[in-house]
C-alpha positions in Angstrom: 50.3 -105.8 -87.4 52.0 -103.9 -84.6 50.5 -103.4 -81.2 51.9 -100.8 -78.8 50.7 -100.0 -75.2 50.1 -96.3 -74.5 52.6 -95.3 -71.9 54.6 -92.2 -72.9 53.4 -88.7 -73.6 54.0 -89.4 -77.3 51.8 -92.5 -77.1 49.0 -90.5 -75.5 49.2 -88.0 -78.3 49.1 -90.8 -80.8 46.0 -92.3 -79.1 44.3 -89.0 -79.7 45.5 -88.8 -83.3 44.2 -92.2 -84.4 40.6 -91.1 -84.9 41.7 -87.8 -86.5 43.4 -89.9 -89.2 40.6 -92.5 -89.6 37.7 -89.9 -89.7 39.5 -87.3 -91.8 37.0 -87.7 -94.7 33.8 -88.0 -92.5 32.0 -84.6 -92.4 29.8 -85.8 -89.5 32.6 -86.5 -87.1 33.3 -83.8 -84.4 36.6 -84.2 -82.7 36.2 -84.4 -78.9 38.2 -82.2 -76.7 41.6 -83.8 -76.0 41.2 -82.9 -72.3 37.9 -84.8 -72.0 39.5 -88.0 -73.3 42.7 -87.5 -71.3 40.7 -87.1 -68.1 39.2 -90.5 -68.5 42.7 -92.0 -68.2 44.1 -89.6 -65.6 44.5 -91.5 -62.3 44.1 -88.3 -60.3 40.9 -87.1 -62.1 39.0 -90.4 -62.7 37.6 -91.6 -59.4 37.3 -95.2 -60.7 41.1 -95.7 -60.4 40.7 -94.9 -56.7 38.1 -97.6 -56.4 40.5 -100.2 -57.6 39.9 -99.9 -61.3 42.5 -100.9 -63.9 42.9 -99.7 -67.4 45.2 -100.2 -70.4 45.3 -98.6 -73.8 46.8 -99.8 -77.1 47.4 -98.3 -80.5 47.7 -100.5 -83.6 49.7 -100.0 -86.8 50.0 -102.0 -90.0 53.3 -103.4 -91.2 54.1 -100.1 -92.9 53.6 -98.1 -89.7 50.2 -96.6 -90.5 47.7 -96.2 -87.7 44.8 -98.6 -88.1 43.2 -98.7 -84.7 43.1 -98.0 -81.0 41.3 -99.3 -77.9 41.1 -99.1 -74.1 40.3 -102.1 -71.9 39.4 -101.7 -68.2 38.1 -103.3 -65.1 35.7 -101.1 -63.1 34.8 -102.6 -59.8 31.8 -100.3 -59.5 30.3 -101.9 -62.6 28.0 -104.6 -61.2 26.9 -107.6 -63.3 25.8 -111.2 -62.8 29.3 -112.3 -63.9 32.5 -110.3 -63.5 32.4 -108.1 -66.6 35.1 -105.8 -67.9 34.8 -103.1 -70.5 36.3 -101.9 -73.7 36.0 -98.5 -75.2 37.5 -95.8 -77.4 37.6 -98.4 -80.1 38.5 -97.3 -83.6 39.5 -99.5 -86.5 39.8 -99.5 -90.2 37.1 -101.5 -92.1 38.9 -104.9 -91.8 37.5 -107.7 -89.7 40.9 -109.4 -89.1 42.3 -106.2 -87.6 39.2 -105.8 -85.4 39.4 -109.4 -84.3 43.1 -108.9 -83.3 42.1 -105.8 -81.3 39.2 -107.6 -79.6 41.4 -110.6 -78.8 43.9 -108.5 -76.9 41.2 -107.0 -74.8 39.6 -110.4 -74.1 42.9 -111.9 -73.0 43.8 -108.9 -70.8 40.4 -109.0 -69.1 40.4 -112.7 -68.7 43.7 -112.6 -66.9 42.1 -110.2 -64.4 39.2 -112.6 -63.6 36.6 -111.2 -66.0 34.1 -113.6 -67.6 32.7 -111.1 -70.1 33.4 -107.8 -71.8 31.0 -105.0 -72.6 31.6 -102.4 -75.3 32.1 -99.9 -76.4 31.6 -98.3 -73.0 33.4 -95.7 -70.8 35.8 -96.2 -67.9 33.4 -94.1 -65.9 29.7 -93.1 -65.9 27.2 -93.8 -68.6 26.6 -90.2 -69.4 29.7 -90.1 -71.8 31.3 -92.2 -74.4 28.9 -95.1 -74.0 27.6 -97.3 -76.8 28.1 -98.0 -80.5 26.2 -95.8 -83.0 24.0 -98.1 -85.2 21.3 -95.6 -86.4 21.4 -91.9 -87.0 24.8 -91.2 -88.5 24.7 -87.4 -88.1 26.9 -85.2 -85.8 26.9 -86.4 -82.3 26.0 -84.4 -79.2 28.7 -83.5 -76.7 30.1 -86.6 -74.9 28.4 -89.0 -77.3 30.2 -91.7 -79.4 30.2 -91.4 -83.1 31.5 -94.1 -85.5 31.1 -95.4 -89.1 28.3 -97.8 -89.9 30.7 -100.8 -90.5 31.6 -101.0 -86.7 28.4 -102.8 -86.2 29.6 -105.7 -88.3 33.0 -105.7 -86.7 31.5 -106.2 -83.3 28.8 -108.7 -84.3 31.0 -110.8 -86.6 33.4 -111.2 -83.6 30.6 -112.6 -81.5 29.4 -109.6 -79.5 25.6 -109.7 -78.7 23.2 -106.9 -78.0 23.1 -106.2 -74.2 20.8 -103.2 -74.6 19.9 -100.5 -77.1 20.3 -96.8 -76.2 17.6 -94.8 -77.9 17.8 -91.0 -78.4 14.7 -88.9 -79.1 14.5 -85.6 -80.9 12.0 -83.0 -81.8 11.6 -79.4 -83.0 11.1 -76.9 -80.1 8.1 -75.5 -81.9 6.4 -78.9 -82.2 3.2 -78.9 -80.2 2.8 -81.3 -77.3 0.1 -83.9 -77.3 -3.2 -82.5 -76.0 -3.2 -85.1 -73.1 -0.1 -83.4 -71.7 -2.0 -80.2 -71.2 -4.9 -81.9 -69.6 -2.6 -83.7 -67.1 -0.7 -80.5 -66.5 -4.0 -78.6 -65.7 -5.0 -81.2 -63.1 -1.7 -80.9 -61.3 -1.5 -77.1 -61.7 -4.9 -76.8 -60.0 -3.3 -78.1 -56.8 -1.5 -75.2 -55.2 0.8 -77.6 -53.3 2.8 -78.0 -56.5 5.1 -75.5 -58.1 7.8 -75.4 -60.7 11.0 -73.5 -60.4 13.5 -72.5 -63.1 17.0 -73.0 -61.8 18.8 -69.9 -60.4 22.6 -70.3 -60.8 23.1 -67.9 -57.8 21.6 -70.7 -55.6 23.6 -73.6 -57.0 24.1 -75.3 -53.6 20.3 -75.4 -53.0 19.6 -77.0 -56.4 22.5 -79.4 -56.1 21.0 -80.6 -52.8 17.5 -81.0 -54.4 18.9 -82.8 -57.4 20.8 -85.2 -55.1 17.6 -86.0 -53.1 15.5 -86.6 -56.3 18.2 -88.6 -58.1 18.8 -91.0 -55.1 15.1 -91.7 -54.8 14.3 -91.9 -58.5 17.4 -93.0 -60.4 19.9 -94.7 -58.1 18.4 -98.2 -58.6 19.1 -97.9 -62.4 22.8 -98.4 -61.7 22.8 -101.3 -59.3 21.8 -99.4 -56.3 24.5 -96.7 -56.6 23.7 -93.4 -54.9 25.3 -89.9 -55.3 26.8 -87.9 -52.5 25.8 -84.3 -52.2 29.4 -83.1 -52.6 29.6 -85.0 -55.9 26.6 -83.2 -57.2 27.9 -79.8 -56.0 31.2 -80.5 -57.9 29.2 -81.6 -61.0 27.0 -78.4 -60.9 30.0 -76.2 -60.4 31.7 -77.8 -63.4 28.5 -77.3 -65.5 27.8 -73.7 -64.3 29.7 -71.9 -67.1 27.6 -73.5 -69.7 24.3 -73.8 -67.9 21.3 -72.0 -69.4 18.8 -71.5 -66.5 15.9 -71.5 -68.9 16.3 -75.2 -69.6 16.8 -76.6 -66.1 13.7 -77.1 -64.0 12.6 -78.5 -60.7 9.1 -79.4 -59.3 8.2 -79.1 -55.6 5.3 -80.4 -53.5 4.8 -78.5 -50.3 8.4 -77.2 -50.8 9.8 -80.7 -51.0 11.7 -81.5 -54.3 10.0 -84.3 -56.3 11.1 -84.0 -59.9 13.8 -82.4 -62.2 14.4 -81.9 -65.9 18.0 -81.1 -66.5 19.2 -79.9 -70.0 22.3 -78.2 -71.4 23.1 -76.5 -74.7 24.7 -78.9 -77.1 28.3 -77.9 -76.5 29.5 -79.7 -79.6 28.1 -76.8 -81.6 30.9 -74.8 -80.0 33.6 -77.4 -79.7 33.4 -78.4 -83.3 35.4 -75.2 -84.0 38.2 -76.1 -81.5 39.9 -79.1 -83.3 40.2 -80.9 -79.9 42.0 -78.1 -78.1 40.9 -76.0 -75.2 43.8 -73.7 -74.3 43.6 -70.0 -73.6 42.8 -69.1 -77.2 40.1 -71.7 -77.5 38.5 -70.6 -74.2 38.4 -67.0 -75.6 36.9 -68.4 -78.8 34.4 -70.4 -76.7 33.2 -67.3 -74.8 32.8 -65.4 -78.0 30.8 -68.2 -79.6 28.7 -68.5 -76.5 27.9 -64.8 -76.7 27.6 -64.3 -80.4 27.5 -67.7 -82.0 24.6 -69.9 -82.9 23.8 -72.8 -80.6 20.3 -73.8 -81.6 20.1 -77.3 -80.1 19.8 -78.3 -76.5 20.2 -81.7 -75.0 18.2 -83.5 -72.3 20.6 -85.0 -69.8 18.2 -86.5 -67.2 14.6 -86.4 -66.2 13.4 -87.9 -62.9 10.3 -88.1 -60.7 10.5 -89.7 -57.3 8.5 -92.9 -57.0 5.7 -91.4 -54.8 4.7 -89.0 -57.6 5.2 -91.2 -60.6 2.1 -91.8 -62.8 0.3 -88.7 -61.3 0.9 -86.2 -64.1 3.9 -84.5 -62.6 5.9 -85.3 -65.7 3.4 -83.5 -67.9 3.2 -80.6 -65.4 7.0 -80.2 -65.5 7.3 -80.5 -69.3 4.5 -78.1 -70.1 5.8 -75.4 -67.7 9.3 -75.7 -68.9 8.5 -75.9 -72.6 6.4 -72.7 -72.5 9.4 -70.7 -71.2 11.9 -72.4 -73.5 9.8 -71.7 -76.6 9.4 -68.0 -75.5 13.1 -67.4 -75.4 13.5 -68.3 -79.1 17.1 -69.5 -78.5 16.6 -73.1 -79.6 15.2 -74.9 -82.7 16.0 -78.5 -81.8 15.8 -80.7 -78.7 17.5 -84.1 -78.4 17.5 -86.3 -75.4 20.5 -88.2 -74.2 19.9 -91.9 -74.7 17.3 -93.9 -72.9 18.0 -97.6 -72.4 15.5 -100.0 -74.0 15.4 -101.6 -70.5 13.5 -98.5 -69.3 10.1 -98.6 -71.0 8.6 -96.0 -68.6 11.0 -93.3 -69.8 10.7 -94.4 -73.4 6.9 -93.9 -73.1 7.4 -90.4 -71.7 9.8 -89.5 -74.6 7.4 -90.8 -77.2 4.3 -89.3 -75.6 5.6 -85.7 -76.0 5.8 -86.3 -79.7 9.5 -86.8 -80.1 10.9 -89.2 -82.7 13.8 -91.6 -82.5 16.8 -89.6 -83.7 19.6 -92.1 -83.2 20.3 -95.5 -81.6 23.5 -96.6 -79.9 24.1 -100.1 -78.7 25.9 -101.7 -75.7 27.3 -105.1 -76.7 28.4 -108.0 -74.5 30.8 -110.8 -75.3 30.8 -113.8 -73.0 34.1 -115.5 -72.7 32.4 -118.9 -72.2 30.8 -119.3 -75.6 28.5 -122.0 -74.3 27.1 -119.9 -71.5 23.6 -118.6 -71.6 23.4 -114.9 -72.8 21.0 -112.6 -71.0 20.0 -109.1 -72.0 19.8 -106.2 -69.5 16.9 -106.6 -67.0 13.8 -104.6 -67.8 13.2 -102.0 -65.1 
């Protein structure tokens, strides 16, 4: 087996080409945009490099020079754990345990040399909203930014010794599916109080909603990532990036006496457009994207994040928000299917909300952990 570090421009192109070769006969695989993958490894665009992060990539060939795998290994100092834990991601491999073991061994040694005591994978050298987890259930076309892999990857990881750190559960439903009656009852109780109101996002007031999102997120969600908070300028940048693909009808906020207390952020499933791009997003593809956005059929939207600040949790605000938003979304007739980005099994409150609206588990991804000390006690992710 030949191992080659990704350094040159030719290497970077080969890194992108490996999955194209390995997935050529899989009709469910949608090629990610090359630019999205490249940005993960761009020292100017990925902020985790600026925080002292390190990353290495390899491509692997057999003795005849055929591509058989690829992987990235990284140290992210913002990734907080009980023991120093590195990450591996963008793993692809033929269905051969010996080859997979060789790839995992290279990652383990590289991370150990940098003081790590464990490795998680497959994860992203960045936030959890993209390229995070191994698909173990629901082998159908992935949503934008979501990993997809063949079923045998599960055995490759587990046979090596990786253990389940947490499961990532996605939920889906038809837009026309009725909500449970209790949702309407809880909605009515909140709706009767005129201190509450719901707003559909207005893209002309992007700064206002970025500020409101930032406030709600830092109160409701920051603790889920080891106490990390977002800065308002980060959110503004994020919203500006999302603006061209935002659909105002599927982004909602709740206010109490004009104070922001909850949000429900969704986007159209961009993979329904990008599956026609073959990984490219140059001038021609941008024109094609605009045409598809105007005249094509994107009938699925994706739930990115749902949050209620602690003071209003358990008081029916979730039902109030979902009923108000769902009524408008249904009336547009634009979408047939709704699928939520994954919810960790360490977050039973959010799982309960997802299940209570009548959605079903659509796919499961999995974050694995491998402890370098094979005698050490393994602990799963803490329940929130």
